[in-house]
Steps between C-alpha positions, in 0.01 A plus 500: 500500500424745221191715553283683247633824648857389426414441136318832473803680645745323268294578190430861601868564566595411141184577303285813533142384552169681508337199661666201658316231691643164599317222681631163603566235760880500514534247220263612224436863417272700270580855393321783321752751369419826320800687362571753229815299431277240332395734219592365158596159639320171453401284797821294493714815499294644786550185706871507422519849653344365819734199505793736454377708794488187715837370378633183657215495749286334230728198508596497864213637710180521296360164397207616288385843385195549282469855374268723307673803351336812361594838364321784684275545196406131489432502872279812475294341224425204731354721772 
């Protein structure tokens, strides 16, 4: 079974993150991802970067992933 820690590790390996938090029950997951790689990209492009980081796992191992993506600047303005 996939754990939130697995997903965090997979994302962090491929995408530098300033904040990465994943919660879930093994089937459905929610993620908050803050990365400088998101600068200049719209939400769809940001999510595509995360999907790319997860690769085939999105089709084979992860059934549902809801994510909120932020640039470091956007994240700081929320605090």
